[in-house]
C-alpha positions as CSV (number, residue, x, y, z in Angstrom):
1,M,32.0,6.1,-6.8
2,A,30.3,3.0,-4.3
3,G,27.0,3.1,-4.0
4,N,26.3,5.4,-6.7
5,T,24.9,2.7,-9.4
6,V,22.7,4.2,-11.4
7,F,20.6,0.4,-13.5
8,D,20.2,0.5,-16.9
9,A,17.3,-1.8,-17.6
10,T,19.0,-3.1,-21.0
11,D,22.1,-4.1,-19.1
12,P,22.9,-7.6,-19.5
13,A,24.4,-8.0,-15.9
14,R,20.9,-7.7,-14.4
15,A,20.0,-10.1,-11.7
16,K,19.3,-13.3,-12.7
17,G,18.2,-16.3,-11.3
18,D,15.8,-19.7,-12.4
19,F,13.6,-17.0,-13.8
20,G,15.1,-15.6,-16.9
21,T,16.8,-11.9,-16.2
22,L,14.8,-9.7,-14.3
23,P,14.7,-5.8,-14.4
24,E,15.9,-3.4,-12.0
25,W,15.5,0.1,-12.1
26,D,16.8,3.0,-14.0
27,L,16.3,5.9,-12.1
28,S,18.0,8.2,-14.5
29,D,13.9,9.7,-15.3
30,L,14.6,11.4,-11.9
31,Y,18.4,12.4,-11.6
32,P,21.3,10.9,-13.2
33,A,23.4,10.0,-9.9
34,P,23.0,11.1,-6.5
35,D,25.7,13.2,-6.6
36,S,24.7,14.8,-10.0
37,P,24.4,18.9,-10.3
38,E,20.7,18.0,-11.3
39,L,19.6,17.3,-8.2
40,T,21.6,20.0,-5.9
41,A,20.0,22.4,-7.9
42,D,16.6,21.1,-7.4
43,I,17.5,21.6,-3.6
44,A,18.6,24.8,-4.1
45,R,15.2,25.8,-5.9
46,I,13.1,24.3,-3.2
47,E,14.8,27.0,-0.5
48,T,14.6,29.6,-3.1
49,Q,11.0,29.2,-4.3
50,A,9.7,28.2,-0.7
51,Q,11.0,31.2,0.7
52,A,9.7,33.2,-2.4
53,F,6.4,32.0,-1.9
54,A,6.2,32.5,1.8
55,A,6.9,36.2,1.6
56,E,4.7,36.8,-1.4
57,Y,1.6,34.8,0.0
58,Q,1.9,34.6,4.2
59,G,-0.5,36.6,5.7
60,R,-2.7,37.3,2.4
61,L,-4.2,34.7,1.4
62,A,-7.8,35.5,2.6
63,D,-7.5,38.5,0.3
64,L,-6.8,36.6,-3.0
65,T,-9.0,37.7,-5.8
66,P,-9.7,33.9,-7.9
67,P,-6.9,34.4,-10.5
68,Q,-4.6,35.4,-8.3
69,M,-5.4,32.2,-6.1
70,L,-5.1,30.6,-8.6
71,T,-1.6,31.4,-9.2
72,A,-0.4,31.1,-5.7
73,I,-1.9,27.3,-5.8
74,E,0.0,26.3,-8.9
75,A,3.4,27.9,-7.3
76,F,3.2,26.1,-4.5
77,E,2.5,22.7,-6.6
78,Q,5.6,23.1,-8.4
79,I,7.6,23.4,-5.2
80,D,5.9,20.2,-4.0
81,I,6.8,18.6,-7.4
82,L,10.8,19.1,-6.8
83,A,10.9,18.1,-3.4
84,G,8.3,15.1,-4.3
85,R,11.0,14.1,-7.2
86,V,14.2,14.6,-4.8
87,M,12.5,12.5,-2.3
88,S,11.5,9.9,-4.6
89,Y,15.0,9.7,-5.9
90,I,16.4,9.3,-2.5
91,G,13.7,6.9,-0.9
92,L,13.9,4.7,-3.9
93,R,18.1,4.3,-4.1
94,Y,17.7,3.1,-0.2
95,Y,15.0,0.9,-0.5
96,Q,17.1,-1.0,-3.1
97,N,19.8,-1.7,-0.3
98,T,18.7,-0.2,3.2
99,T,21.9,-1.8,4.7
100,D,23.9,0.4,2.4
101,P,25.0,2.9,4.7
102,V,26.1,5.5,2.3
103,R,22.3,5.3,0.8
104,A,21.1,5.0,4.4
105,K,22.6,9.2,5.5
106,Q,21.9,10.1,2.1
107,M,18.1,9.4,3.0
108,G,18.2,10.9,6.4
109,D,20.1,13.7,5.4
110,L,17.6,14.6,2.6
111,Q,14.9,14.1,4.9
112,A,15.7,16.5,7.4
113,R,17.0,19.5,4.7
114,I,13.7,18.9,2.9
115,T,11.9,19.6,6.0
116,D,13.9,22.7,7.2
117,L,13.8,24.0,3.2
118,T,10.2,23.2,3.3
119,T,9.0,24.8,7.1
120,P,8.2,28.1,5.5
121,L,5.3,26.5,3.3
122,V,3.6,25.4,6.8
123,F,1.4,28.5,6.9
124,F,-0.4,27.6,3.7
125,S,-2.3,25.1,5.1
126,L,-2.8,26.7,8.2
127,E,-4.0,30.4,7.0
128,F,-5.8,28.7,4.3
129,N,-8.1,26.6,6.9
130,R,-8.8,30.2,8.8
131,I,-10.1,31.8,4.9
132,P,-13.9,32.5,5.8
133,D,-16.0,29.9,4.1
134,A,-17.9,32.5,2.2
135,T,-14.6,34.0,0.7
136,Y,-13.3,30.2,0.4
137,E,-16.8,29.3,-1.6
138,G,-16.2,32.6,-3.7
139,V,-13.0,32.0,-4.9
140,F,-13.1,28.3,-5.5
141,T,-16.4,28.7,-7.4
142,A,-15.6,31.7,-9.8
143,A,-14.6,30.9,-13.2
144,D,-11.0,32.2,-13.3
145,G,-10.1,30.7,-10.3
146,P,-8.7,27.3,-9.0
147,A,-12.2,25.4,-9.0
148,R,-10.6,22.3,-10.1
149,Y,-8.4,22.4,-7.2
150,K,-11.5,22.9,-5.2
151,P,-11.7,18.5,-4.0
152,V,-8.5,19.1,-2.8
153,F,-8.9,21.7,-0.3
154,D,-12.0,20.8,0.8
155,R,-10.0,17.6,2.2
156,M,-7.9,20.2,3.8
157,R,-10.4,22.3,5.4
158,A,-11.6,18.9,6.9
159,M,-9.1,18.9,8.6
160,R,-9.9,22.6,10.3
161,P,-11.4,21.5,13.9
162,H,-8.3,19.4,14.6
163,Q,-5.6,22.2,13.6
164,L,-3.3,23.6,16.2
165,S,-1.7,27.5,16.2
166,D,0.9,28.0,13.7
167,E,3.5,27.4,16.2
168,L,2.7,24.0,17.3
169,E,1.9,23.2,13.6
170,Q,5.6,24.2,12.9
171,F,6.7,22.4,15.7
172,L,5.4,19.1,14.5
173,H,6.7,20.0,10.9
174,D,10.3,20.5,12.4
175,A,10.3,17.8,14.7
176,S,8.8,15.0,12.5
177,V,12.1,13.8,11.3
178,V,13.0,13.0,14.9
179,G,9.9,11.7,15.7
180,A,7.5,8.8,13.3
181,A,10.3,9.3,10.6
182,A,12.9,7.9,12.8
183,W,11.3,4.8,13.9
184,N,10.0,3.8,10.6
185,R,13.6,3.9,9.9
186,L,14.9,1.9,12.6
187,F,11.8,-0.5,11.8
188,D,12.9,-0.6,7.9
189,E,16.6,-1.0,9.1
190,T,16.1,-3.5,11.8
191,T,13.7,-5.9,9.4
192,A,16.3,-5.7,6.5
193,A,19.3,-6.5,8.6
194,L,17.6,-9.6,10.5
195,T,18.6,-13.1,8.8
196,F,17.1,-16.3,9.9
197,D,18.3,-20.2,9.7
198,A,16.1,-22.3,8.4
199,D,17.7,-25.7,8.5
200,G,21.3,-24.2,8.2
201,E,20.3,-21.9,5.5
202,T,20.5,-18.5,6.0
203,L,18.2,-16.3,4.6
204,G,16.8,-12.8,4.7
205,L,13.5,-12.1,6.1
206,E,11.2,-11.9,2.3
207,A,12.7,-15.5,1.6
208,T,12.2,-16.6,4.4
209,L,8.9,-15.8,4.3
210,N,8.8,-17.4,1.0
211,L,9.2,-20.5,2.7
212,L,5.8,-20.5,3.8
213,T,4.2,-21.4,0.8
214,D,6.7,-24.2,0.0
215,H,5.4,-27.6,-1.0
216,D,7.6,-29.8,1.1
217,R,5.6,-29.0,4.8
218,A,9.4,-30.0,6.2
219,R,10.6,-27.1,4.6
220,R,7.4,-24.6,5.7
221,E,7.7,-25.5,9.5
222,A,11.6,-24.8,9.3
223,G,10.7,-21.4,7.7
224,A,8.0,-20.9,10.2
225,R,10.1,-21.4,13.3
226,A,13.0,-19.6,12.2
227,L,10.8,-16.6,12.0
228,A,9.5,-17.2,15.2
229,K,13.1,-17.3,16.4
230,V,14.1,-14.5,15.5
231,F,11.0,-12.2,15.7
232,T,11.0,-13.4,19.5
233,A,14.4,-12.2,20.0
234,N,13.8,-8.9,18.9
235,V,10.6,-8.6,20.0
236,G,11.8,-6.0,22.6
237,L,12.4,-3.7,19.9
238,F,9.7,-3.7,17.7
239,T,7.2,-3.5,21.2
240,R,9.6,0.0,22.2
241,I,8.8,1.0,18.7
242,H,5.1,0.3,18.4
243,N,4.6,1.4,22.3
244,T,6.3,4.8,21.2
245,L,4.4,5.6,17.5
246,S,0.8,4.7,19.0
247,K,1.4,7.4,22.3
248,E,3.1,9.9,19.9
249,M,-0.1,9.7,17.9
250,A,-2.3,10.0,21.0
251,I,-0.5,12.8,21.8
252,E,-1.1,14.3,18.9
253,D,-4.7,13.4,18.4
254,K,-5.2,14.4,22.2
255,W,-4.1,18.2,20.8
256,R,-5.8,18.1,18.1
257,K,-9.2,17.1,19.6
258,M,-9.4,13.6,17.0
259,P,-12.6,11.6,18.8
260,T,-10.8,8.3,17.8
261,P,-6.9,7.2,17.1
262,Q,-8.6,6.4,13.4
263,H,-10.4,9.8,12.5
264,G,-7.3,10.9,11.2
265,R,-6.9,8.0,8.7
266,H,-10.8,8.5,7.7
267,L,-10.5,12.4,7.1
268,S,-7.0,12.1,5.0
269,N,-9.4,9.1,3.1
270,H,-12.0,11.2,2.3
271,V,-14.3,8.3,3.9
272,E,-17.1,8.4,6.6
273,P,-16.2,6.3,9.8
274,E,-19.8,4.7,9.8
275,V,-18.3,3.3,6.0
276,V,-15.8,1.7,7.2
277,E,-17.3,0.5,10.2
278,A,-19.9,-1.4,8.2
279,L,-17.2,-2.7,6.4
280,R,-15.4,-3.6,9.3
281,N,-18.7,-5.2,10.7
282,A,-19.9,-7.0,7.9
283,V,-16.5,-9.2,7.3
284,T,-16.1,-10.3,10.9
285,A,-19.3,-11.4,10.7
286,A,-18.7,-13.4,7.4
287,Y,-15.4,-15.1,8.9
288,P,-17.5,-18.3,9.5
289,R,-18.8,-18.4,5.9
290,L,-15.3,-17.3,4.5
291,S,-12.0,-18.3,6.3
292,H,-13.6,-20.7,8.8
293,R,-15.5,-22.4,6.0
294,Y,-12.1,-22.4,3.8
295,Y,-9.1,-23.7,6.0
296,A,-11.6,-26.5,7.2
297,L,-11.8,-27.8,3.5
298,K,-7.9,-27.1,3.0
299,A,-7.5,-29.2,6.0
300,R,-9.7,-32.3,4.7
301,W,-6.9,-31.5,1.2
302,L,-4.1,-31.7,3.6
303,G,-5.3,-34.4,5.4
304,L,-5.1,-32.9,8.6
305,D,-7.0,-32.9,11.7
306,K,-5.7,-29.2,12.6
307,L,-3.8,-27.2,10.8
308,Q,-0.7,-25.2,11.7
309,V,0.3,-21.7,10.9
310,W,3.3,-22.7,8.2
311,D,-0.3,-24.3,6.7
312,R,-2.2,-21.8,5.9
313,N,-0.6,-20.3,2.5
314,A,0.6,-24.3,1.6
315,P,0.1,-25.1,-2.3
316,L,-2.4,-27.9,-2.6
317,P,-1.4,-31.4,-2.5
318,T,-2.4,-31.6,-6.4
319,D,-0.5,-28.2,-7.3
320,A,2.4,-29.4,-8.7
321,P,5.4,-27.2,-7.9
322,R,6.5,-25.0,-11.3
323,V,8.9,-22.4,-11.5
324,I,7.2,-19.5,-13.5
325,D,9.7,-17.3,-15.2
326,W,9.5,-13.6,-16.0
327,P,8.9,-13.9,-19.4
328,E,5.7,-16.0,-18.7
329,A,5.2,-14.0,-16.1
330,R,4.4,-10.5,-18.3
331,A,2.8,-12.4,-20.7
332,T,0.8,-14.1,-18.9
333,V,-0.1,-10.4,-17.2
334,L,-0.2,-8.2,-20.5
335,D,-2.3,-10.4,-22.1
336,A,-4.9,-10.3,-19.2
337,Y,-4.9,-6.7,-19.5
338,A,-4.8,-6.6,-23.2
339,G,-8.2,-9.2,-23.1
340,F,-10.0,-6.2,-20.6
341,S,-8.3,-3.2,-22.8
342,P,-5.5,-2.8,-25.5
343,E,-5.0,0.6,-23.5
344,L,-4.5,-1.6,-20.2
345,A,-1.3,-3.3,-21.7
346,E,-0.1,-0.5,-23.6
347,L,-0.5,1.7,-20.1
348,A,1.9,-1.5,-18.3
349,E,4.2,-1.9,-21.0
350,P,6.8,0.7,-20.3
351,F,7.5,-0.5,-16.8
352,F,9.0,-3.7,-18.4
353,D,10.7,-1.7,-21.2
354,K,11.9,1.0,-19.6
355,G,13.3,-0.2,-16.3
356,W,10.7,0.5,-13.8
357,I,10.5,-2.3,-12.1
358,D,12.8,-3.8,-9.9
359,A,12.4,-7.3,-9.7
360,G,15.0,-9.8,-8.3
361,V,15.6,-10.6,-4.2
362,K,19.0,-9.0,-3.1
363,P,20.1,-8.9,0.2
364,G,19.3,-5.5,2.0
365,K,16.5,-4.7,-0.5
366,A,13.2,-3.6,1.0
367,P,10.9,-6.9,1.5
368,G,7.2,-7.1,0.2
369,A,6.1,-5.2,-3.0
370,F,5.0,-1.6,-3.9
371,A,4.3,0.9,-6.3
372,H,5.7,4.0,-6.0
373,P,4.2,7.2,-8.2
374,T,7.0,9.5,-8.0
375,V,5.4,12.6,-9.3
376,S,3.2,13.6,-12.0
377,T,6.1,14.8,-14.1
378,A,7.6,11.8,-14.0
379,H,6.5,8.2,-13.7
380,P,5.5,5.3,-11.0
381,Y,8.4,2.8,-10.1
382,I,7.7,-1.2,-9.0
383,L,9.6,-2.8,-6.3
384,L,8.8,-7.1,-6.3
385,N,10.9,-9.6,-4.6
386,Y,10.3,-12.4,-7.6
387,L,10.7,-15.7,-6.7
388,G,8.8,-17.5,-9.5
389,K,5.2,-18.7,-7.5
390,P,1.8,-18.2,-8.9
391,R,1.6,-15.4,-5.8
392,D,4.2,-13.4,-7.2
393,V,2.2,-13.2,-10.9
394,M,-0.9,-11.9,-9.0
395,T,1.5,-9.3,-7.2
396,L,2.8,-7.9,-10.3
397,A,-0.3,-7.9,-11.8
398,H,-1.4,-6.3,-8.6
399,E,1.4,-3.4,-8.6
400,L,1.0,-3.1,-12.4
401,G,-2.6,-2.0,-11.6
402,H,-1.2,0.6,-9.0
403,G,1.4,1.8,-11.5
404,V,-1.2,1.9,-14.7
405,H,-3.8,4.0,-12.1
406,Q,-0.8,6.3,-11.0
407,R,0.3,7.0,-14.8
408,L,-3.8,7.8,-15.4
409,A,-4.3,9.8,-12.1
410,A,-0.9,11.7,-13.1
411,R,-2.7,13.9,-15.7
412,Q,-4.6,15.7,-12.6
413,G,-1.3,17.5,-11.8
414,E,0.4,16.9,-8.6
415,L,-2.1,17.7,-6.3
416,L,-5.3,15.8,-7.8
417,S,-3.5,12.9,-8.4
418,S,-3.3,11.6,-4.7
419,T,-6.0,8.9,-4.8
420,P,-7.6,8.1,-1.3
421,L,-5.8,4.8,0.1
422,T,-10.2,3.3,0.4
423,L,-9.9,4.0,-4.4
424,A,-6.2,3.7,-4.0
425,E,-6.1,-0.2,-4.5
426,T,-9.3,-0.5,-6.9
427,A,-7.0,-0.6,-10.3
428,S,-4.6,-3.1,-8.2
429,V,-6.9,-5.5,-7.0
430,F,-8.8,-5.1,-10.7
431,G,-5.8,-6.2,-12.6
432,E,-5.1,-9.6,-10.4
433,M,-8.4,-10.4,-11.4
434,L,-8.3,-10.0,-14.7
435,T,-5.2,-12.1,-14.5
436,F,-7.5,-14.6,-12.6
437,R,-10.0,-15.0,-15.1
438,A,-7.8,-14.9,-17.8
439,L,-6.1,-18.0,-16.4
440,L,-9.0,-19.5,-15.3
441,A,-10.7,-19.5,-18.4
442,K,-8.4,-21.3,-20.6
443,T,-7.3,-24.2,-17.7
444,T,-9.6,-27.0,-18.4
445,D,-7.4,-29.4,-16.2
446,P,-9.7,-29.9,-13.0
447,A,-6.9,-30.4,-10.2
448,Q,-5.2,-27.4,-12.1
449,K,-8.6,-25.4,-12.0
450,K,-9.3,-26.2,-8.4
451,A,-5.3,-24.6,-7.2
452,L,-6.3,-21.8,-9.4
453,L,-9.7,-21.1,-7.9
454,A,-8.1,-22.0,-4.2
455,G,-5.0,-19.4,-4.8
456,K,-7.4,-16.8,-5.4
457,V,-9.7,-17.6,-2.5
458,E,-6.9,-17.5,-0.4
459,D,-5.5,-14.4,-1.6
460,M,-8.9,-12.7,-0.9
461,I,-9.0,-14.2,2.3
462,N,-5.7,-12.7,2.9
463,T,-6.9,-8.9,1.4
464,V,-10.3,-9.1,2.9
465,V,-10.4,-11.2,6.1
466,R,-6.6,-11.0,7.3
467,Q,-6.4,-7.3,6.8
468,I,-9.4,-6.9,8.3
469,A,-8.2,-8.7,11.0
470,F,-5.0,-6.3,11.1
471,Y,-7.3,-3.6,11.3
472,D,-8.5,-5.0,14.5
473,F,-5.7,-5.7,16.1
474,E,-4.3,-2.0,15.7
475,C,-7.7,-0.8,17.4
476,R,-7.2,-2.8,20.0
477,L,-3.4,-2.0,20.5
478,H,-3.8,1.8,20.4
479,A,-7.0,1.1,23.1
480,A,-4.9,-0.4,25.1
481,R,-2.1,1.7,24.9
482,A,-4.3,4.5,25.8
483,E,-4.5,2.7,29.5
484,G,-0.4,2.7,29.9
485,E,2.5,1.2,28.9
486,L,2.3,-2.0,26.7
487,T,4.4,-5.3,27.7
488,S,5.6,-7.6,24.7
489,D,3.2,-10.4,26.2
490,D,0.3,-7.5,25.7
491,I,0.6,-7.3,22.2
492,N,1.4,-10.9,21.6
493,A,-2.1,-11.5,23.5
494,L,-3.7,-9.1,21.0
495,W,-2.6,-10.6,18.2
496,M,-3.8,-13.8,19.1
497,A,-7.3,-12.7,19.7
498,V,-7.5,-11.5,16.3
499,Q,-6.0,-15.1,14.9
500,H,-8.3,-16.7,16.8
501,E,-11.1,-15.0,15.8
502,S,-10.3,-14.5,12.0
503,L,-8.6,-17.8,11.4
504,G,-10.9,-20.2,13.0
505,P,-10.7,-23.3,14.9
506,V,-9.2,-25.4,12.7
507,F,-6.0,-23.7,13.9
508,E,-3.1,-24.8,16.3
509,Y,-0.5,-22.2,16.7
510,M,2.9,-23.1,17.6
511,P,5.3,-21.2,20.0
512,G,6.6,-18.0,19.2
513,Y,3.5,-17.1,16.4
514,E,2.5,-14.4,19.0
515,T,5.2,-12.5,17.8
516,F,4.3,-12.5,14.2
517,W,2.4,-8.6,14.6
518,T,6.2,-7.7,14.5
519,Y,7.0,-7.6,10.8
520,V,3.9,-6.0,9.4
521,P,5.4,-2.7,8.0
522,H,1.8,-1.0,7.9
523,F,1.3,-1.0,11.3
524,V,4.6,1.0,11.7
525,H,4.3,3.5,8.8
526,S,0.8,3.9,7.7
527,P,-1.6,3.2,11.1
528,F,-5.3,1.8,10.2
529,Y,-4.2,2.1,6.3
530,V,-4.8,-2.0,6.3
531,Y,-8.5,-1.6,6.1
532,A,-8.3,0.1,2.3
533,Y,-7.4,-3.6,0.7
534,A,-10.6,-5.0,2.0
535,F,-12.2,-2.0,0.7
536,G,-10.6,-2.1,-2.6
537,D,-11.5,-5.7,-2.9
538,G,-14.9,-5.0,-2.0
539,L,-15.4,-2.8,-4.5
540,V,-13.5,-4.4,-7.0
541,N,-15.9,-7.6,-6.4
542,A,-18.9,-5.0,-7.4
543,L,-17.4,-3.8,-10.3
544,Y,-15.9,-6.6,-11.5
545,A,-19.8,-8.3,-11.3
546,A,-21.4,-4.8,-13.5
547,Y,-18.2,-5.9,-16.0
548,E,-19.8,-9.3,-16.0
549,D,-23.3,-8.2,-16.2
550,G,-22.2,-6.3,-19.3
551,L,-22.7,-2.7,-18.1
552,P,-22.5,-0.7,-21.2
553,D,-19.4,1.3,-21.7
554,F,-18.0,-0.3,-18.6
555,Q,-14.5,0.1,-20.0
556,D,-14.5,4.0,-20.4
557,K,-16.1,4.1,-17.1
558,Y,-13.5,2.6,-15.3
559,F,-11.1,4.4,-17.1
560,D,-13.0,8.0,-16.4
561,L,-12.6,6.4,-12.7
562,L,-9.2,5.9,-12.9
563,K,-8.1,9.0,-14.6
564,A,-10.2,11.1,-11.8
565,G,-7.3,10.3,-9.4
566,G,-8.5,12.2,-5.7
567,S,-10.6,14.6,-8.0
568,K,-13.8,12.8,-6.7
569,H,-15.0,11.4,-3.7
570,H,-15.9,8.0,-4.0
571,R,-19.3,8.3,-3.7
572,E,-19.2,10.4,-7.3
573,L,-16.7,7.8,-8.7
574,L,-19.3,4.5,-8.2
575,A,-22.2,6.4,-8.9
576,P,-22.1,5.1,-13.1
577,F,-21.2,2.0,-12.1
578,G,-24.9,2.3,-10.2
579,L,-22.9,1.6,-6.6
580,D,-22.6,3.2,-3.4
581,A,-20.3,2.2,-0.4
582,S,-22.5,3.6,2.2
583,D,-25.4,0.5,1.7
584,P,-24.5,-2.4,3.7
585,A,-25.3,-4.7,0.8
586,F,-22.4,-3.3,-1.1
587,W,-20.0,-4.9,1.0
588,D,-22.2,-8.6,1.3
589,K,-22.4,-8.4,-2.6
590,G,-18.4,-7.8,-2.6
591,L,-18.2,-10.8,0.3
592,S,-20.7,-13.3,-1.7
593,M,-18.0,-13.1,-4.9
594,I,-15.4,-15.0,-2.2
595,E,-18.2,-17.6,-1.1
596,G,-19.1,-18.2,-4.3
597,L,-15.2,-19.6,-4.9
598,I,-15.8,-21.3,-2.5
599,D,-19.3,-23.1,-3.6
600,Q,-17.5,-24.1,-6.6
601,L,-14.1,-25.4,-4.9
602,E,-16.8,-27.9,-2.6
603,A,-18.5,-28.7,-6.2
604,L,-15.4,-29.9,-7.6
605,E,-15.0,-32.2,-4.6
606,A,-18.7,-33.6,-5.6
């Protein structure tokens, strides 16, 4: 049946390119097929169990004994696993080909169906948050109760001041499929269907963005101009999506009495607003020492007075073009992981051998890269768009870090395994750092060493400077939208302001670059998510410094951090390493590592 293919990781017909045989997902660990009896049965079980849960517990939560509360939470967790397994499977199939109408329809239908089936559960968090503090503390500190789940419900209760009536919360739950979720789908399907004419070659978004790292400057320029032309032609639609989503958030925030648009993200991340503000301020203050300084250096290397936007991620002139095939990429990352800990490499190996990675660039496939945790009773899946560049190897190291983290955290169970975004980037960025350091240590050729260092600095600037610039853009966009409807020109102007501030005076900007905000999925899917990348990079830089300084039992402490999932606050997790993210000096320590790498680059020129 068309659209129902389940990929076998051992099938020799998998996607091929210049990089060897690239793996595709084998989703049968979730369900055998999209029309399988197992999937149908699980959907029916969600309905039965959700109704039974509501009948058993609605109106009674405050009266439950500690053992009864533990039973209730475990029952709720089982329903969560069922719904997560169904939507993970359907979502992953959809991301493999977002332009397939069969997959898109099944995704939309099941989103709506699961939303309907889980409506009886809406009472749970609402009623839970009305339990008196004394009762709550008594139940969650009892030896025979749900004490291990307390961090989850502490975070839930942080939303108490912003909770609406039961009827309004149920309405928002029911309406979600025609609200943000629908606009998210429109964004995904639009970007996946875009095509770009780069010097007569018709490409999708991912392949066109890849041209911006080409060795041939003319091809980089062709890619940038093709992107600008298509983004400009579609800017009206993307403006409508952003206007609608930011207004929808503002309306909900007003009802919930959120003090700022960012506040809900900070609550869900279990991070204090002042910690994020300290990070943001440290990075923006460091723009001249980091990005402005580095890009001026890069302009000299390229022999240019001014950089164009298509030069930002250009390879160095000394960096000989080289395609890294898939076997080499695999060996590079696994060897780096094993150099830190054999256990880390063992946790990563099944991703390659069991069909847990989908690596090839294919029509309709979601752009970018991600690691999807699915559910704690299964395993994560990684999506890549592998094109054989050194950056693609770093992306592999990054997403494998996520995957390993998700595997270790899954041992906490469904409710406790989810890591706040501020810590979710820890293992991914650490995995990148391990891979980079392993490559640097065995590189003796000065030109190759310079290219490696420059690539790492650019990655760190993209992770820290660019993401904080993105965060500033979002903050300004939501503040401006609060004053009224935004035109495309309004949003373009906000984008260009943060580009000038973050990239520095060495850049010139072609007509059309002002629309490059349109393709960034984080603004649509996860508002204000982006600071988590900078948080993670700063945190990992500090962690890596402790590792290099020979902190006793570092590996054991690191694995304990990953295994904790969402069971502990970042302050508690960082304490064994002697680190504190609320200390402003913490962020300066991370930023100084980037400065140190730029120092090394300048020394290579001396």
